[in-house]
Wavefront OBJ file of the C-alpha trace (Angstrom):
o trace
v -3.182 6.356 0.612
v -6.458 4.745 1.548
v -8.863 3.340 -0.998
v -10.443 5.837 -3.364
v -14.183 5.971 -2.659
v -14.840 5.844 -6.407
v -12.842 2.627 -6.801
v -15.190 -0.346 -7.088
v -14.296 -3.359 -4.972
v -13.637 -6.683 -6.706
v -15.215 -9.987 -5.708
v -14.162 -13.398 -7.020
v -17.035 -15.911 -7.079
v -15.902 -19.564 -7.049
v -18.921 -21.648 -8.045
v -19.317 -24.591 -10.445
v -23.071 -24.097 -10.988
v -23.343 -21.601 -13.856
v -26.856 -20.413 -12.996
v -26.046 -19.870 -9.297
v -22.858 -17.970 -10.148
v -24.628 -15.827 -12.750
v -27.440 -14.768 -10.388
v -24.988 -13.896 -7.620
v -22.779 -11.946 -10.037
v -25.744 -9.945 -11.368
v -26.969 -9.083 -7.874
v -23.530 -8.057 -6.633
v -22.847 -5.897 -9.678
v -26.219 -4.187 -9.209
v -25.036 -2.923 -5.816
v -21.701 -1.696 -7.144
v -19.161 -4.523 -7.028
v -16.978 -5.774 -9.879
v -17.224 -9.563 -10.127
v -15.293 -12.369 -11.745
v -16.258 -16.052 -11.727
v -14.170 -19.222 -11.445
v -15.732 -22.660 -11.919
v -13.548 -24.350 -9.274
v -10.529 -23.844 -7.043
v -8.002 -24.562 -9.790
v -9.422 -21.805 -11.987
v -9.615 -19.477 -8.980
v -5.872 -19.892 -8.247
v -5.034 -19.027 -11.862
v -7.132 -15.858 -11.641
v -5.507 -14.902 -8.336
v -2.089 -14.968 -9.991
v -3.310 -12.253 -12.360
v -5.453 -10.112 -10.077
v -6.047 -9.979 -6.309
v -9.731 -9.444 -5.401
v -11.042 -7.667 -2.320
v -13.166 -10.703 -1.370
v -13.622 -14.355 -2.342
v -17.021 -16.064 -2.126
v -16.658 -19.817 -2.634
v -18.807 -22.911 -2.767
v -17.412 -26.046 -1.097
v -18.510 -28.932 -3.326
v -16.898 -28.441 -6.764
v -15.113 -30.635 -9.316
v -11.332 -30.478 -9.261
v -10.054 -28.391 -6.361
v -12.990 -27.986 -3.952
v -13.649 -25.046 -1.628
v -11.919 -26.471 1.452
v -8.836 -27.391 -0.564
v -8.827 -23.959 -2.193
v -8.895 -22.301 1.215
v -6.019 -24.516 2.373
v -3.989 -23.460 -0.670
v -4.676 -19.781 -0.007
v -3.445 -20.084 3.567
v -0.030 -21.177 2.253
v 0.446 -17.886 0.381
v 1.067 -14.749 2.535
v -0.493 -12.521 -0.138
v -3.601 -14.688 -0.531
v -4.276 -15.705 3.062
v -5.354 -12.173 4.047
v -8.044 -11.908 1.344
v -11.479 -11.893 3.047
v -13.192 -15.229 2.401
v -16.806 -16.423 2.627
v -18.094 -19.953 2.154
v -21.489 -19.840 0.409
v -22.637 -23.440 0.247
v -25.558 -25.855 0.558
v -23.531 -27.874 3.091
v -24.983 -26.558 6.320
v -24.379 -29.352 8.834
v -22.388 -28.447 11.913
v -19.375 -30.606 11.004
v -18.937 -28.793 7.683
v -19.311 -25.396 9.350
v -16.663 -26.298 11.909
v -14.348 -27.490 9.113
v -14.845 -24.153 7.361
v -14.281 -21.985 10.412
v -11.142 -23.960 11.280
v -9.718 -22.547 8.039
v -10.163 -19.008 9.410
v -12.874 -17.937 6.968
v -14.676 -14.662 7.669
v -18.176 -16.068 7.255
v -20.120 -19.220 6.399
v -23.450 -18.708 4.617
v -25.828 -21.584 3.863
v -27.886 -21.783 0.655
v -30.612 -20.799 0.070
v -29.677 -17.351 1.337
v -31.317 -13.946 1.475
v -29.310 -11.553 -0.723
v -30.074 -8.500 1.423
v -28.523 -10.291 4.393
v -25.551 -11.478 2.332
v -25.009 -7.925 1.105
v -24.807 -6.604 4.676
v -22.428 -9.399 5.693
v -20.158 -8.588 2.734
v -20.157 -4.882 3.582
v -19.253 -5.617 7.216
v -16.385 -7.942 6.248
v -14.941 -5.510 3.699
v -15.141 -2.575 6.112
v -13.454 -4.601 8.862
v -10.733 -5.653 6.419
v -10.255 -2.017 5.398
v -9.663 -1.081 9.048
v -7.244 -3.990 9.376
v -5.359 -2.916 6.246
v -5.009 0.597 7.613
v -3.453 -0.789 10.783
v -0.916 -3.023 9.076
v -0.054 -0.899 6.023
v -0.124 2.712 7.131
v 1.709 4.778 9.695
v -0.867 5.616 12.358
v 0.190 9.265 12.664
v 0.888 10.448 9.115
v -1.335 7.935 7.239
v 1.530 7.351 4.802
v 2.855 3.852 4.117
v 4.806 2.361 6.989
v 8.330 1.137 6.272
v 7.358 -2.497 5.613
v 4.575 -1.608 3.182
v 6.683 1.015 1.400
v 9.612 -1.306 0.769
v 7.307 -4.139 -0.334
v 5.750 -1.786 -2.902
v 9.179 -0.533 -3.983
v 10.473 -4.088 -4.404
v 7.495 -4.881 -6.641
v 8.124 -1.764 -8.751
v 11.836 -2.546 -9.091
v 10.997 -6.008 -10.464
v 8.552 -4.427 -12.905
v 11.122 -1.829 -13.951
v 13.682 -4.561 -14.613
v 11.310 -6.051 -17.179
v 10.492 -2.764 -18.903
v 13.800 -0.876 -18.433
v 12.098 1.935 -16.523
v 13.663 4.310 -14.025
v 12.635 4.677 -10.387
v 13.874 7.498 -8.196
v 13.941 7.258 -4.426
v 14.267 10.099 -1.935
v 15.014 10.160 1.770
v 13.599 13.317 3.351
v 14.631 14.508 6.803
v 13.155 17.381 8.840
v 15.969 19.699 9.899
v 16.550 20.230 13.629
v 13.322 18.444 14.511
v 14.600 17.525 17.970
v 14.637 21.230 18.806
v 10.968 21.419 17.808
v 10.045 18.638 20.252
v 12.258 20.066 22.987
v 10.853 23.597 22.644
v 7.170 22.923 22.002
v 6.526 19.348 23.105
v 5.810 16.095 21.290
v 2.147 16.919 20.650
v 3.149 19.910 18.545
v 5.890 17.776 16.979
v 3.252 15.261 15.866
v 1.217 18.127 14.420
v 4.274 19.217 12.391
v 4.807 15.679 11.068
v 1.181 15.506 9.931
v 1.383 18.883 8.172
v 4.615 17.922 6.415
v 3.203 14.571 5.294
v 0.154 16.366 3.829
v 2.411 18.697 1.835
v 4.537 15.738 0.753
v 1.504 13.848 -0.563
v 0.234 16.913 -2.438
v 3.531 17.213 -4.344
v 3.394 13.681 -5.766
v 1.721 12.238 -8.822
v -0.913 9.537 -8.474
v 1.551 6.794 -9.463
v 4.151 7.812 -6.867
v 3.993 6.837 -3.202
v 5.462 7.969 0.087
v 6.141 6.444 3.474
v 7.425 7.246 6.917
v 10.901 5.821 7.395
v 10.905 6.518 11.113
v 10.926 9.496 13.457
v 11.150 12.635 11.320
v 12.350 10.858 8.151
v 10.163 10.172 5.117
v 10.611 8.196 1.892
v 9.365 8.903 -1.620
v 9.279 6.545 -4.617
v 8.841 8.254 -7.992
v 8.048 5.830 -10.801
v 9.263 6.260 -14.383
v 11.208 9.270 -13.154
v 14.833 10.142 -13.811
v 17.006 11.430 -11.007
v 17.019 14.897 -12.544
v 13.227 15.045 -12.697
v 12.985 13.641 -9.180
v 15.265 16.428 -8.045
v 12.725 19.002 -9.281
v 9.879 17.188 -7.489
v 11.750 17.173 -4.182
v 12.807 20.788 -4.660
v 9.153 21.705 -5.084
v 8.477 19.932 -1.809
v 11.362 21.767 -0.107
v 10.112 25.135 -1.295
v 6.562 24.282 -0.221
v 7.765 24.081 3.374
v 7.975 27.888 3.367
v 4.206 28.135 2.930
v 3.190 25.940 5.844
v 1.339 27.858 8.549
v 1.981 26.568 12.062
v 0.292 27.396 15.351
v 3.487 28.833 16.827
v 4.332 32.369 15.599
v 7.709 32.509 13.921
v 8.097 28.729 13.788
v 9.107 27.178 10.461
v 10.572 23.916 9.268
v 13.042 23.042 6.522
v 13.974 19.708 4.986
v 17.093 18.016 3.685
v 16.828 15.267 1.091
v 18.969 12.683 -0.660
v 17.965 11.172 -4.010
v 19.130 7.925 -5.637
v 17.782 6.149 -8.708
v 17.310 2.654 -10.096
v 19.277 1.374 -11.924
v 22.028 4.050 -11.954
v 22.728 3.989 -8.221
v 21.773 0.405 -7.462
v 19.574 -2.509 -8.477
v 18.422 -3.537 -5.002
v 16.606 -1.654 -2.250
v 19.657 -1.877 0.027
v 21.932 -0.350 -2.629
v 19.529 2.452 -3.488
v 18.826 3.227 0.158
v 22.543 3.352 0.906
v 23.205 5.869 -1.889
v 20.206 8.033 -0.928
v 21.379 8.022 2.683
v 24.878 9.123 1.615
v 23.361 11.957 -0.414
v 21.200 12.968 2.555
v 24.304 13.073 4.734
v 25.937 15.478 2.244
v 22.834 17.695 2.368
v 22.877 17.842 6.147
v 26.646 18.187 6.443
v 26.710 21.098 3.981
v 24.264 23.277 5.899
v 20.863 21.522 5.598
v 17.783 22.794 3.731
v 19.160 21.205 0.558
v 18.311 18.539 -2.004
v 21.219 16.316 -3.031
v 21.498 13.762 -5.824
v 23.641 10.661 -5.374
v 26.689 10.639 -7.599
v 28.859 7.533 -7.475
v 31.453 9.088 -9.762
v 32.214 11.937 -7.392
v 32.936 12.184 -3.690
v 30.317 14.940 -3.450
v 26.899 14.963 -5.097
v 25.396 18.011 -6.722
v 23.119 20.062 -4.557
v 21.144 23.271 -4.553
v 20.775 25.652 -1.634
l 1 2 3 4 5 6 7 8 9 10 11 12 13 14 15 16 17 18 19 20 21 22 23 24 25 26 27 28 29 30 31 32 33 34 35 36 37 38 39 40 41 42 43 44 45 46 47 48 49 50 51 52 53 54 55 56 57 58 59 60 61 62 63 64 65 66 67 68 69 70 71 72 73 74 75 76 77 78 79 80 81 82 83 84 85 86 87 88 89 90 91 92 93 94 95 96 97 98 99 100 101 102 103 104 105 106 107 108 109 110 111 112 113 114 115 116 117 118 119 120 121 122 123 124 125 126 127 128 129 130 131 132 133 134 135 136 137 138 139 140 141 142 143 144 145 146 147 148 149 150 151 152 153 154 155 156 157 158 159 160 161 162 163 164 165 166 167 168 169 170 171 172 173 174 175 176 177 178 179 180 181 182 183 184 185 186 187 188 189 190 191 192 193 194 195 196 197 198 199 200 201 202 203 204 205 206 207 208 209 210 211 212 213 214 215 216 217 218 219 220 221 222 223 224 225 226 227 228 229 230 231 232 233 234 235 236 237 238 239 240 241 242 243 244 245 246 247 248 249 250 251 252 253 254 255 256 257 258 259 260 261 262 263 264 265 266 267 268 269 270 271 272 273 274 275 276 277 278 279 280 281 282 283 284 285 286 287 288 289 290 291 292 293 294 295 296 297 298 299 300 301 302 303 304 305 306
């Protein structure tokens, strides 16, 4: 789930001097970044509503919304306040630097600057932010989305699907009898099993789909533009793939039970969809486990396959 190494990072340059912005943009694009330019803070906020960059480099003195005011505005928005931010400005007196750092910027660079130094500073900030993102977005063991990140992404996709009348299928996946695994072989081996299962889970998904760890031995899958029937086949492929996992303990194997619900058939909110998927998962477990079950509001029991 981490950034693809081939994906170029985006930098928004906020600078009213056309020549200064152009030179910086050319130099940054030469070393591999994708750059956009805003002439002041007002224009920068409009661009941020359309696309979130990986880094903002801003002057301070600009017409309209200046750099300090822009930074203040960004701090009011939870999505914008975590974007790495550098002041690149001719205002180098100590009072201005203190004012900048009080707004929790990542760096303060005074013009004229040496580009080779600026390049290294940018790389360090982006790498540190990448580490930070991993900590707050991903489960530390499986490297899948944590619950908060998963549901935030799902909420965003549900809103998009409402506009375009698309389907989203959601699956809750539970490892059968996992407590026995921990009790028999210890939690270290149990962690190893969770990692192996999460790797298989990720390999069964398309690039547009995403998965997360719900907690303990439960996982979540969101399948975009996917009907419940097609999602059933995806999760069945995952269930059958469990047979091919090689573990360190001879004779040890793991099976999974899953419940599937879809937007908008089974609900139009995360709570509704989660509730229906959980009910389907309960049917799978109550009917012998190692099954995939689809939610079915019209029947007391959902369809399942052994």
